[in-house]
C-alpha positions in Angstrom: 165.6 209.3 136.4 169.1 207.4 137.5 169.4 203.5 137.3 167.6 201.6 139.7 169.7 199.3 142.0 169.8 195.9 141.2 168.5 194.5 144.7 165.4 196.8 144.1 164.9 194.8 140.8 165.3 191.7 142.3 163.1 192.4 145.0 160.1 193.5 142.5 160.9 190.4 140.8 160.0 188.0 143.5 157.2 190.4 144.8 155.9 189.8 141.5 156.5 185.9 141.4 155.0 185.8 144.9 151.5 187.5 143.9 151.7 185.1 140.8 151.3 182.2 143.5 148.2 183.7 145.0 146.5 184.4 141.7 147.6 181.8 139.5 147.3 183.7 136.3 150.6 182.8 134.6 151.3 186.3 133.5 153.1 187.9 136.7 155.6 185.2 137.0 157.1 185.8 133.4 157.2 189.5 134.1 158.6 188.8 137.5 161.2 186.5 135.8 162.2 189.3 133.5 162.8 191.8 136.4 165.1 189.2 138.2 167.2 188.9 134.6 167.6 192.6 134.6 168.7 192.9 138.5 171.6 190.0 137.6 172.5 192.1 134.2 172.7 195.3 136.5 175.3 194.1 138.5 177.1 193.5 135.5 176.4 196.2 133.2 176.0 200.1 133.9 172.7 201.0 133.0 172.4 204.8 132.2 168.5 204.9 133.9 165.9 203.1 135.4 163.5 203.3 132.5 165.7 201.2 130.4 166.0 198.9 133.0 162.1 198.4 133.2 161.8 198.5 129.6 163.9 195.5 129.1 162.5 193.7 132.0 159.2 194.0 130.5 160.3 193.2 127.0 161.9 190.0 128.6 158.8 189.1 130.6 156.7 189.6 127.7 159.0 187.5 125.1 159.3 184.7 127.7 155.1 184.8 128.3 154.8 184.4 124.8 156.6 181.8 124.1 156.6 179.8 127.5 152.9 180.2 128.9 151.0 177.6 127.0 153.7 174.7 127.4 154.1 175.6 131.4 149.9 175.5 131.7 150.0 172.2 129.6 152.5 171.0 132.0 150.5 172.6 135.3 147.2 170.9 134.0 146.1 167.7 135.9 146.1 164.7 133.6 142.6 163.5 132.7 142.2 160.0 134.2 140.8 157.8 131.8 137.3 156.4 132.2 136.5 153.0 133.6 134.4 151.0 131.1 131.8 149.2 133.0 130.0 146.3 131.1 127.7 144.4 132.4 124.1 143.5 132.0 121.0 142.1 133.9 117.4 142.7 135.6 116.8 146.3 136.9 114.2 147.7 138.7 112.6 151.2 137.8 112.3 153.6 140.6 111.8 157.4 140.3 113.3 157.8 137.0 116.3 155.8 137.5 117.1 152.0 137.0 118.6 150.3 140.3 120.5 147.4 139.7 123.0 145.8 142.2 122.5 148.5 145.2 123.2 151.4 142.2 121.2 153.7 140.5 122.1 154.0 137.1 120.9 157.3 134.6 119.4 156.3 131.3 118.7 158.1 127.9 116.2 155.7 127.6 112.3 156.8 127.8 110.8 155.6 130.8 107.9 157.0 130.7 105.9 153.7 129.5 107.2 152.0 132.7 106.2 152.4 136.5 108.1 152.2 139.4 108.9 148.9 140.4 108.9 147.2 136.9 111.5 145.0 136.2 113.8 145.4 132.8 116.6 143.8 131.3 119.4 146.2 130.9 123.0 146.6 130.1 125.4 148.8 131.4 127.8 150.7 129.4 130.2 153.1 130.9 127.9 155.4 133.0 124.7 154.8 131.4 122.0 152.0 131.4 120.2 151.0 128.3 117.0 149.1 128.1 117.8 146.0 126.1 114.4 145.1 124.0 113.7 141.3 124.6 112.7 139.5 121.3 109.7 137.7 121.1 110.5 134.3 119.2 
């Protein structure tokens, strides 16, 4: 097999990167980058056959994949927003397994089976959950 022209390797590299944009797997990008690198090398180095060019492109792509895939994924991953801590308390109303306070329904991990709809309870809201505060009998 004779050497592959650099512009075919360059085109194939860009094709792989274009397909990568569609499927977003972070594998084809590196292989495509390997083909682009070999196409640039092919302009300056006279390769004997195309299999050598393809093998070098795949090896370069796999080496870059091994070293750069995880750092690039971390960089592309959206940053999580810190959760807004809500700490307030007051009187809420039990409605259908939730507690309504100030026009907002709050979920709770407390057992509401002893309460009926419309019962008023003293609650404290921490983050995204409401907890029933046991009133002291003094």
